[in-house]
N, CA, C and O atoms as a Tinker XYZ file with bonds, in Angstrom:
   400  protein
     1  N      9.193000   13.388000   -5.953000    73     2
     2  CA     8.013000   13.083000   -5.151000    64     1     3
     3  C      8.456000   12.450000   -3.839000    63     2     4     5
     4  O      9.236000   11.497000   -3.827000    81     3
     5  N      7.960000   12.982000   -2.754000    73     3     6
     6  CA     8.252000   12.416000   -1.444000    64     5     7
     7  C      7.170000   11.384000   -1.133000    63     6     8     9
     8  O      6.001000   11.730000   -0.963000    81     7
     9  N      7.568000   10.126000   -1.062000    73     7    10
    10  CA     6.615000    9.033000   -0.918000    64     9    11
    11  C      5.790000    9.131000    0.362000    63    10    12    13
    12  O      4.580000    8.906000    0.326000    81    11
    13  N      6.411000    9.460000    1.481000    73    11    14
    14  CA     5.677000    9.557000    2.747000    64    13    15
    15  C      4.562000   10.589000    2.667000    63    14    16    17
    16  O      3.464000   10.372000    3.180000    81    15
    17  N      4.850000   11.708000    2.022000    73    15    18
    18  CA     3.851000   12.766000    1.872000    64    17    19
    19  C      2.697000   12.275000    0.989000    63    18    20    21
    20  O      1.530000   12.517000    1.298000    81    19
    21  N      3.024000   11.591000   -0.102000    73    19    22
    22  CA     2.005000   11.085000   -1.017000    64    21    23
    23  C      1.132000   10.016000   -0.341000    63    22    24    25
    24  O     -0.074000    9.951000   -0.577000    81    23
    25  N      1.748000    9.193000    0.491000    73    23    26
    26  CA     0.978000    8.184000    1.235000    64    25    27
    27  C      0.002000    8.869000    2.177000    63    26    28    29
    28  O     -1.171000    8.502000    2.237000    81    27
    29  N      0.486000    9.862000    2.913000    73    27    30
    30  CA    -0.379000   10.614000    3.818000    64    29    31
    31  C     -1.533000   11.277000    3.084000    63    30    32    33
    32  O     -2.661000   11.294000    3.577000    81    31
    33  N     -1.254000   11.818000    1.917000    73    31    34
    34  CA    -2.281000   12.469000    1.103000    64    33    35
    35  C     -3.306000   11.451000    0.624000    63    34    36    37
    36  O     -4.505000   11.731000    0.620000    81    35
    37  N     -2.842000   10.267000    0.219000    73    35    38
    38  CA    -3.761000    9.217000   -0.247000    64    37    39
    39  C     -4.655000    8.739000    0.891000    63    38    40    41
    40  O     -5.840000    8.475000    0.686000    81    39
    41  N     -4.090000    8.629000    2.082000    73    39    42
    42  CA    -4.866000    8.186000    3.241000    64    41    43
    43  C     -5.924000    9.224000    3.599000    63    42    44    45
    44  O     -7.063000    8.871000    3.903000    81    43
    45  N     -5.554000   10.503000    3.564000    73    43    46
    46  CA    -6.492000   11.541000    3.999000    64    45    47
    47  C     -7.521000   11.930000    2.939000    63    46    48    49
    48  O     -8.634000   12.323000    3.290000    81    47
    49  N     -7.180000   11.833000    1.653000    73    47    50
    50  CA    -8.116000   12.281000    0.618000    64    49    51
    51  C     -8.668000   11.157000   -0.252000    63    50    52    53
    52  O     -9.647000   11.353000   -0.972000    81    51
    53  N     -8.053000    9.995000   -0.193000    73    51    54
    54  CA    -8.490000    8.887000   -1.033000    64    53    55
    55  C     -9.073000    7.754000   -0.213000    63    54    56    57
    56  O     -9.642000    7.961000    0.859000    81    55
    57  N     -8.917000    6.551000   -0.745000    73    55    58
    58  CA    -9.402000    5.363000   -0.044000    64    57    59
    59  C     -8.265000    4.344000   -0.017000    63    58    60    61
    60  O     -7.749000    3.935000   -1.057000    81    59
    61  N     -7.891000    3.948000    1.191000    73    59    62
    62  CA    -6.764000    3.036000    1.386000    64    61    63
    63  C     -7.170000    1.936000    2.352000    63    62    64    65
    64  O     -7.811000    2.200000    3.369000    81    63
    65  N     -6.794000    0.701000    2.031000    73    63    66
    66  CA    -7.033000   -0.432000    2.925000    64    65    67
    67  C     -5.718000   -0.727000    3.646000    63    66    68    69
    68  O     -4.705000   -1.008000    3.005000    81    67
    69  N     -5.733000   -0.664000    4.974000    73    67    70
    70  CA    -4.525000   -0.932000    5.758000    64    69    71
    71  C     -4.601000   -2.311000    6.378000    63    70    72    73
    72  O     -5.658000   -2.754000    6.827000    81    71
    73  N     -3.457000   -2.986000    6.394000    73    71    74
    74  CA    -3.378000   -4.311000    6.980000    64    73    75
    75  C     -3.416000   -5.392000    5.921000    63    74    76    77
    76  O     -3.918000   -5.187000    4.816000    81    75
    77  N     -2.880000   -6.544000    6.275000    73    75    78
    78  CA    -2.769000   -7.650000    5.318000    64    77    79
    79  C     -4.133000   -8.181000    4.892000    63    78    80    81
    80  O     -4.383000   -8.351000    3.699000    81    79
    81  N     -5.013000   -8.444000    5.848000    73    79    82
    82  CA    -6.312000   -9.035000    5.516000    64    81    83
    83  C     -7.127000   -8.115000    4.613000    63    82    84    85
    84  O     -7.696000   -8.566000    3.619000    81    83
    85  N     -7.184000   -6.847000    4.948000    73    83    86
    86  CA    -7.947000   -5.899000    4.127000    64    85    87
    87  C     -7.311000   -5.702000    2.759000    63    86    88    89
    88  O     -8.012000   -5.590000    1.754000    81    87
    89  N     -5.983000   -5.661000    2.720000    73    87    90
    90  CA    -5.296000   -5.480000    1.439000    64    89    91
    91  C     -5.531000   -6.671000    0.520000    63    90    92    93
    92  O     -5.784000   -6.498000   -0.673000    81    91
    93  N     -5.449000   -7.873000    1.070000    73    91    94
    94  CA    -5.700000   -9.071000    0.268000    64    93    95
    95  C     -7.146000   -9.086000   -0.220000    63    94    96    97
    96  O     -7.421000   -9.467000   -1.358000    81    95
    97  N     -8.055000   -8.676000    0.636000    73    95    98
    98  CA    -9.470000   -8.630000    0.249000    64    97    99
    99  C     -9.681000   -7.668000   -0.927000    63    98   100   101
   100  O    -10.412000   -7.986000   -1.864000    81    99
   101  N     -9.044000   -6.501000   -0.879000    73    99   102
   102  CA    -9.205000   -5.548000   -1.979000    64   101   103
   103  C     -8.562000   -6.066000   -3.260000    63   102   104   105
   104  O     -9.056000   -5.807000   -4.357000    81   103
   105  N     -7.457000   -6.801000   -3.119000    73   103   106
   106  CA    -6.826000   -7.409000   -4.297000    64   105   107
   107  C     -7.742000   -8.462000   -4.916000    63   106   108   109
   108  O     -7.911000   -8.501000   -6.135000    81   107
   109  N     -8.331000   -9.313000   -4.080000    73   107   110
   110  CA    -9.224000  -10.357000   -4.578000    64   109   111
   111  C    -10.451000   -9.774000   -5.263000    63   110   112   113
   112  O    -10.962000  -10.350000   -6.223000    81   111
   113  N    -10.922000   -8.640000   -4.774000    73   111   114
   114  CA   -12.103000   -7.989000   -5.348000    64   113   115
   115  C    -11.776000   -7.153000   -6.583000    63   114   116   117
   116  O    -12.676000   -6.655000   -7.258000    81   115
   117  N    -10.473000   -7.000000   -6.877000    73   115   118
   118  CA   -10.067000   -6.206000   -8.032000    64   117   119
   119  C    -10.168000   -4.710000   -7.800000    63   118   120   121
   120  O    -10.255000   -3.943000   -8.759000    81   119
   121  N    -10.158000   -4.280000   -6.542000    73   119   122
   122  CA   -10.313000   -2.864000   -6.212000    64   121   123
   123  C     -8.979000   -2.138000   -6.047000    63   122   124   125
   124  O     -8.912000   -0.925000   -6.247000    81   123
   125  N     -7.932000   -2.851000   -5.691000    73   123   126
   126  CA    -6.638000   -2.218000   -5.413000    64   125   127
   127  C     -5.965000   -1.766000   -6.703000    63   126   128   129
   128  O     -6.043000   -2.439000   -7.731000    81   127
   129  N     -5.303000   -0.614000   -6.630000    73   127   130
   130  CA    -4.559000   -0.091000   -7.772000    64   129   131
   131  C     -3.056000   -0.133000   -7.526000    63   130   132   133
   132  O     -2.260000   -0.106000   -8.464000    81   131
   133  N     -2.677000   -0.200000   -6.245000    73   131   134
   134  CA    -1.270000   -0.240000   -5.852000    64   133   135
   135  C     -1.189000   -0.803000   -4.445000    63   134   136   137
   136  O     -2.034000   -0.507000   -3.600000    81   135
   137  N     -0.167000   -1.621000   -4.195000    73   135   138
   138  CA     0.074000   -2.143000   -2.848000    64   137   139
   139  C      1.443000   -1.657000   -2.399000    63   138   140   141
   140  O      2.412000   -1.711000   -3.156000    81   139
   141  N      1.510000   -1.187000   -1.170000    73   139   142
   142  CA     2.773000   -0.734000   -0.584000    64   141   143
   143  C      3.053000   -1.592000    0.641000    63   142   144   145
   144  O      2.196000   -1.743000    1.511000    81   143
   145  N      4.251000   -2.150000    0.703000    73   143   146
   146  CA     4.657000   -3.007000    1.817000    64   145   147
   147  C      5.863000   -2.391000    2.510000    63   146   148   149
   148  O      6.754000   -1.855000    1.852000    81   147
   149  N      5.892000   -2.466000    3.826000    73   147   150
   150  CA     7.036000   -1.979000    4.600000    64   149   151
   151  C      8.241000   -2.875000    4.325000    63   150   152   153
   152  O      8.089000   -4.049000    3.989000    81   151
   153  N      9.415000   -2.321000    4.467000    73   151   154
   154  CA    10.635000   -3.084000    4.180000    64   153   155
   155  C     10.838000   -4.250000    5.141000    63   154   156   157
   156  O     11.529000   -5.211000    4.803000    81   155
   157  N     10.246000   -4.181000    6.339000    73   155   158
   158  CA    10.399000   -5.271000    7.303000    64   157   159
   159  C      9.172000   -6.181000    7.352000    63   158   160   161
   160  O      8.954000   -6.885000    8.338000    81   159
   161  N      8.381000   -6.162000    6.295000    73   159   162
   162  CA     7.199000   -7.026000    6.210000    64   161   163
   163  C      7.644000   -8.492000    6.234000    63   162   164   165
   164  O      8.661000   -8.849000    5.639000    81   163
   165  N      6.879000   -9.329000    6.921000    73   163   166
   166  CA     7.228000  -10.747000    7.005000    64   165   167
   167  C      7.308000  -11.364000    5.602000    63   166   168   169
   168  O      6.439000  -11.106000    4.769000    81   167
   169  N      8.334000  -12.171000    5.333000    73   167   170
   170  CA     8.509000  -12.757000    3.998000    64   169   171
   171  C      7.302000  -13.573000    3.513000    63   170   172   173
   172  O      6.940000  -13.502000    2.339000    81   171
   173  N      6.682000  -14.345000    4.409000    73   171   174
   174  CA     5.522000  -15.148000    3.995000    64   173   175
   175  C      4.345000  -14.257000    3.608000    63   174   176   177
   176  O      3.647000  -14.526000    2.631000    81   175
   177  N      4.134000  -13.204000    4.377000    73   175   178
   178  CA     3.063000  -12.265000    4.083000    64   177   179
   179  C      3.331000  -11.542000    2.770000    63   178   180   181
   180  O      2.424000  -11.369000    1.956000    81   179
   181  N      4.567000  -11.123000    2.563000    73   179   182
   182  CA     4.929000  -10.437000    1.335000    64   181   183
   183  C      4.747000  -11.354000    0.124000    63   182   184   185
   184  O      4.312000  -10.907000   -0.937000    81   183
   185  N      5.081000  -12.632000    0.286000    73   183   186
   186  CA     4.895000  -13.585000   -0.804000    64   185   187
   187  C      3.408000  -13.729000   -1.148000    63   186   188   189
   188  O      3.048000  -13.786000   -2.324000    81   187
   189  N      2.548000  -13.787000   -0.129000    73   187   190
   190  CA     1.102000  -13.863000   -0.368000    64   189   191
   191  C      0.606000  -12.621000   -1.095000    63   190   192   193
   192  O     -0.151000  -12.720000   -2.061000    81   191
   193  N      1.033000  -11.454000   -0.627000    73   191   194
   194  CA     0.611000  -10.193000   -1.233000    64   193   195
   195  C      1.063000  -10.141000   -2.698000    63   194   196   197
   196  O      0.288000   -9.773000   -3.581000    81   195
   197  N      2.313000  -10.511000   -2.944000    73   195   198
   198  CA     2.822000  -10.491000   -4.320000    64   197   199
   199  C      2.053000  -11.458000   -5.209000    63   198   200   201
   200  O      1.813000  -11.168000   -6.380000    81   199
   201  N      1.666000  -12.603000   -4.659000    73   199   202
   202  CA     0.887000  -13.591000   -5.417000    64   201   203
   203  C     -0.464000  -13.002000   -5.842000    63   202   204   205
   204  O     -0.817000  -13.032000   -7.021000    81   203
   205  N     -1.206000  -12.474000   -4.884000    73   203   206
   206  CA    -2.518000  -11.905000   -5.191000    64   205   207
   207  C     -2.395000  -10.668000   -6.082000    63   206   208   209
   208  O     -3.241000  -10.435000   -6.945000    81   207
   209  N     -1.349000   -9.883000   -5.874000    73   207   210
   210  CA    -1.140000   -8.698000   -6.712000    64   209   211
   211  C     -0.838000   -9.103000   -8.154000    63   210   212   213
   212  O     -1.305000   -8.458000   -9.092000    81   211
   213  N     -0.057000  -10.171000   -8.330000    73   211   214
   214  CA     0.239000  -10.638000   -9.683000    64   213   215
   215  C     -1.025000  -11.130000  -10.382000    63   214   216   217
   216  O     -1.213000  -10.887000  -11.574000    81   215
   217  N     -1.885000  -11.817000   -9.645000    73   215   218
   218  CA    -3.147000  -12.286000  -10.225000    64   217   219
   219  C     -4.036000  -11.123000  -10.649000    63   218   220   221
   220  O     -4.753000  -11.205000  -11.646000    81   219
   221  N     -3.979000  -10.037000   -9.877000    73   219   222
   222  CA    -4.821000   -8.868000  -10.159000    64   221   223
   223  C     -4.107000   -7.840000  -11.042000    63   222   224   225
   224  O     -4.677000   -6.800000  -11.374000    81   223
   225  N     -2.862000   -8.133000  -11.419000    73   223   226
   226  CA    -2.056000   -7.225000  -12.239000    64   225   227
   227  C     -1.907000   -5.848000  -11.562000    63   226   228   229
   228  O     -2.102000   -4.804000  -12.184000    81   227
   229  N     -1.555000   -5.887000  -10.270000    73   227   230
   230  CA    -1.395000   -4.683000   -9.462000    64   229   231
   231  C      0.068000   -4.594000   -9.027000    63   230   232   233
   232  O      0.622000   -5.577000   -8.536000    81   231
   233  N      0.704000   -3.424000   -9.199000    73   231   234
   234  CA     2.102000   -3.293000   -8.774000    64   233   235
   235  C      2.245000   -3.297000   -7.249000    63   234   236   237
   236  O      1.370000   -2.828000   -6.521000    81   235
   237  N      3.377000   -3.844000   -6.790000    73   235   238
   238  CA     3.717000   -3.856000   -5.366000    64   237   239
   239  C      4.987000   -3.028000   -5.200000    63   238   240   241
   240  O      5.989000   -3.270000   -5.872000    81   239
   241  N      4.935000   -2.057000   -4.306000    73   239   242
   242  CA     6.086000   -1.206000   -4.033000    64   241   243
   243  C      6.560000   -1.475000   -2.610000    63   242   244   245
   244  O      5.761000   -1.510000   -1.674000    81   243
   245  N      7.865000   -1.664000   -2.460000    73   243   246
   246  CA     8.442000   -1.857000   -1.123000    64   245   247
   247  C      8.840000   -0.486000   -0.584000    63   246   248   249
   248  O      9.706000    0.190000   -1.140000    81   247
   249  N      8.190000   -0.091000    0.507000    73   247   250
   250  CA     8.450000    1.184000    1.160000    64   249   251
   251  C      9.825000    1.140000    1.811000    63   250   252   253
   252  O     10.165000    0.164000    2.480000    81   251
   253  N     10.607000    2.174000    1.621000    73   251   254
   254  CA    11.966000    2.218000    2.173000    64   253   255
   255  C     11.906000    2.676000    3.627000    63   254   256   257
   256  O     12.386000    3.753000    3.980000    81   255
   257  N     11.305000    1.833000    4.457000    73   255   258
   258  CA    11.156000    2.136000    5.872000    64   257   259
   259  C     10.437000    0.989000    6.560000    63   258   260   261
   260  O      9.889000    0.104000    5.902000    81   259
   261  N     10.441000    1.010000    7.867000    73   259   262
   262  CA     9.818000   -0.059000    8.651000    64   261   263
   263  C      8.304000    0.117000    8.695000    63   262   264   265
   264  O      7.761000    1.106000    8.203000    81   263
   265  N      7.640000   -0.862000    9.294000    73   263   266
   266  CA     6.189000   -0.770000    9.449000    64   265   267
   267  C      5.814000    0.382000   10.381000    63   266   268   269
   268  O      4.738000    0.964000   10.242000    81   267
   269  N      6.682000    0.712000   11.318000    73   267   270
   270  CA     6.431000    1.867000   12.185000    64   269   271
   271  C      6.474000    3.152000   11.359000    63   270   272   273
   272  O      5.615000    4.021000   11.510000    81   271
   273  N      7.470000    3.268000   10.491000    73   271   274
   274  CA     7.592000    4.458000    9.644000    64   273   275
   275  C      6.455000    4.547000    8.627000    63   274   276   277
   276  O      5.997000    5.642000    8.298000    81   275
   277  N      6.003000    3.403000    8.132000    73   275   278
   278  CA     4.870000    3.400000    7.206000    64   277   279
   279  C      3.598000    3.833000    7.935000    63   278   280   281
   280  O      2.780000    4.567000    7.380000    81   279
   281  N      3.436000    3.381000    9.171000    73   279   282
   282  CA     2.304000    3.819000    9.978000    64   281   283
   283  C      2.322000    5.329000   10.202000    63   282   284   285
   284  O      1.284000    5.985000   10.124000    81   283
   285  N      3.498000    5.873000   10.478000    73   283   286
   286  CA     3.627000    7.319000   10.668000    64   285   287
   287  C      3.322000    8.071000    9.374000    63   286   288   289
   288  O      2.704000    9.135000    9.403000    81   287
   289  N      3.754000    7.521000    8.242000    73   287   290
   290  CA     3.463000    8.142000    6.947000    64   289   291
   291  C      1.952000    8.176000    6.690000    63   290   292   293
   292  O      1.438000    9.086000    6.040000    81   291
   293  N      1.262000    7.174000    7.210000    73   291   294
   294  CA    -0.205000    7.117000    7.073000    64   293   295
   295  C     -0.901000    8.019000    8.081000    63   294   296   297
   296  O     -2.113000    8.221000    8.010000    81   295
   297  N     -0.132000    8.562000    9.021000    73   295   298
   298  CA    -0.716000    9.406000   10.059000    64   297   299
   299  C     -1.369000    8.590000   11.164000    63   298   300   301
   300  O     -2.261000    9.077000   11.857000    81   299
   301  N     -0.928000    7.358000   11.327000    73   299   302
   302  CA    -1.513000    6.463000   12.329000    64   301   303
   303  C     -0.506000    6.185000   13.435000    63   302   304   305
   304  O      0.697000    6.137000   13.177000    81   303
   305  N     -0.988000    6.000000   14.679000    73   303   306
   306  CA    -0.081000    5.729000   15.801000    64   305   307
   307  C      0.180000    4.230000   15.992000    63   306   308   309
   308  O      0.452000    3.783000   17.107000    81   307
   309  N      0.098000    3.467000   14.919000    73   307   310
   310  CA     0.334000    2.026000   15.012000    64   309   311
   311  C      1.102000    1.549000   13.785000    63   310   312   313
   312  O      1.251000    2.277000   12.803000    81   311
   313  N      1.586000    0.313000   13.862000    73   311   314
   314  CA     2.363000   -0.272000   12.774000    64   313   315
   315  C      1.460000   -0.589000   11.584000    63   314   316   317
   316  O      0.341000   -1.071000   11.753000    81   315
   317  N      1.957000   -0.312000   10.381000    73   315   318
   318  CA     1.263000   -0.672000    9.147000    64   317   319
   319  C      2.285000   -1.380000    8.264000    63   318   320   321
   320  O      3.230000   -0.761000    7.775000    81   319
   321  N      2.088000   -2.680000    8.065000    73   319   322
   322  CA     3.048000   -3.422000    7.251000    64   321   323
   323  C      2.646000   -3.450000    5.782000    63   322   324   325
   324  O      3.504000   -3.516000    4.901000    81   323
   325  N      1.342000   -3.401000    5.516000    73   323   326
   326  CA     0.824000   -3.458000    4.139000    64   325   327
   327  C     -0.321000   -2.460000    4.012000    63   326   328   329
   328  O     -1.136000   -2.313000    4.923000    81   327
   329  N     -0.373000   -1.780000    2.875000    73   327   330
   330  CA    -1.561000   -0.992000    2.567000    64   329   331
   331  C     -1.835000   -1.087000    1.076000    63   330   332   333
   332  O     -0.918000   -1.184000    0.260000    81   331
   333  N     -3.108000   -1.057000    0.745000    73   331   334
   334  CA    -3.531000   -1.114000   -0.654000    64   333   335
   335  C     -4.259000    0.181000   -0.980000    63   334   336   337
   336  O     -5.180000    0.586000   -0.270000    81   335
   337  N     -3.841000    0.816000   -2.048000    73   335   338
   338  CA    -4.480000    2.051000   -2.491000    64   337   339
   339  C     -5.649000    1.678000   -3.401000    63   338   340   341
   340  O     -5.461000    1.062000   -4.450000    81   339
   341  N     -6.852000    2.059000   -2.987000    73   339   342
   342  CA    -8.056000    1.801000   -3.775000    64   341   343
   343  C     -8.367000    3.028000   -4.631000    63   342   344   345
   344  O     -8.625000    2.909000   -5.829000    81   343
   345  N     -8.341000    4.202000   -4.011000    73   343   346
   346  CA    -8.522000    5.474000   -4.710000    64   345   347
   347  C     -7.436000    6.430000   -4.226000    63   346   348   349
   348  O     -7.300000    6.625000   -3.018000    81   347
   349  N     -6.661000    7.030000   -5.126000    73   347   350
   350  CA    -5.543000    7.879000   -4.714000    64   349   351
   351  C     -5.933000    9.229000   -4.161000    63   350   352   353
   352  O     -5.094000    9.907000   -3.567000    81   351
   353  N     -7.178000    9.649000   -4.333000    73   351   354
   354  CA    -7.577000   10.975000   -3.877000    64   353   355
   355  C     -6.801000   12.037000   -4.629000    63   354   356   357
   356  O     -6.633000   11.938000   -5.845000    81   355
   357  N     -6.331000   13.044000   -3.928000    73   355   358
   358  CA    -5.577000   14.121000   -4.579000    64   357   359
   359  C     -4.073000   13.849000   -4.604000    63   358   360   361
   360  O     -3.291000   14.726000   -4.972000    81   359
   361  N     -3.665000   12.645000   -4.218000    73   359   362
   362  CA    -2.236000   12.312000   -4.225000    64   361   363
   363  C     -1.803000   11.846000   -5.613000    63   362   364   365
   364  O     -2.628000   11.570000   -6.485000    81   363
   365  N     -0.506000   11.767000   -5.787000    73   363   366
   366  CA     0.091000   11.281000   -7.025000    64   365   367
   367  C      0.753000    9.924000   -6.769000    63   366   368   369
   368  O      1.760000    9.590000   -7.393000    81   367
   369  N      0.187000    9.159000   -5.859000    73   367   370
   370  CA     0.788000    7.920000   -5.369000    64   369   371
   371  C      0.898000    6.843000   -6.447000    63   370   372   373
   372  O      1.834000    6.044000   -6.420000    81   371
   373  N     -0.031000    6.808000   -7.382000    73   371   374
   374  CA    -0.028000    5.738000   -8.378000    64   373   375
   375  C      1.158000    5.829000   -9.330000    63   374   376   377
   376  O      1.479000    4.852000  -10.006000    81   375
   377  N      1.809000    6.979000   -9.395000    73   375   378
   378  CA     2.959000    7.118000  -10.295000    64   377   379
   379  C      4.152000    6.291000   -9.834000    63   378   380   381
   380  O      5.027000    5.993000  -10.647000    81   379
   381  N      4.224000    5.906000   -8.551000    73   379   382
   382  CA     5.364000    5.097000   -8.092000    64   381   383
   383  C      5.271000    3.671000   -8.566000    63   382   384   385
   384  O      6.290000    2.992000   -8.701000    81   383
   385  N      4.058000    3.201000   -8.822000    73   383   386
   386  CA     3.884000    1.830000   -9.267000    64   385   387
   387  C      3.892000    1.687000  -10.771000    63   386   388   389
   388  O      3.697000    0.587000  -11.289000    81   387
   389  N      4.118000    2.790000  -11.490000    73   387   390
   390  CA     4.075000    2.724000  -12.942000    64   389   391
   391  C      2.668000    2.454000  -13.441000    63   390   392   393
   392  O      2.473000    1.908000  -14.527000    81   391
   393  N      1.692000    2.841000  -12.637000    73   391   394
   394  CA     0.289000    2.605000  -12.984000    64   393   395
   395  C     -0.167000    3.611000  -14.024000    63   394   396   397
   396  O      0.306000    4.748000  -14.049000    81   395
   397  N     -1.074000    3.196000  -14.871000    73   395   398
   398  CA    -1.573000    4.032000  -15.959000    64   397   399
   399  C     -1.901000    5.414000  -15.506000    63   398   400
   400  O     -2.334000    6.240000  -16.309000    81   399
């Protein structure tokens, strides 16, 4: 499975929250099924995300690329350091997190 392709598919056919504030909000609401963080995500932000993800029992995957590359995988012309998958759409993205 090519992760960048699956991320793009999830963004275009599913429901994804991009950015730290939106991702944390979806975690707090119990809506997120998987969180993906760029490899260059700020350590404090990553610690917060991991904390909320642990409380919600949601896996966190570290994307093997920068926030610029994660943004490109999402099909966006801007940096994306964190994204939360709410609905995978037609992608197979949840299999990377070991999700049911």
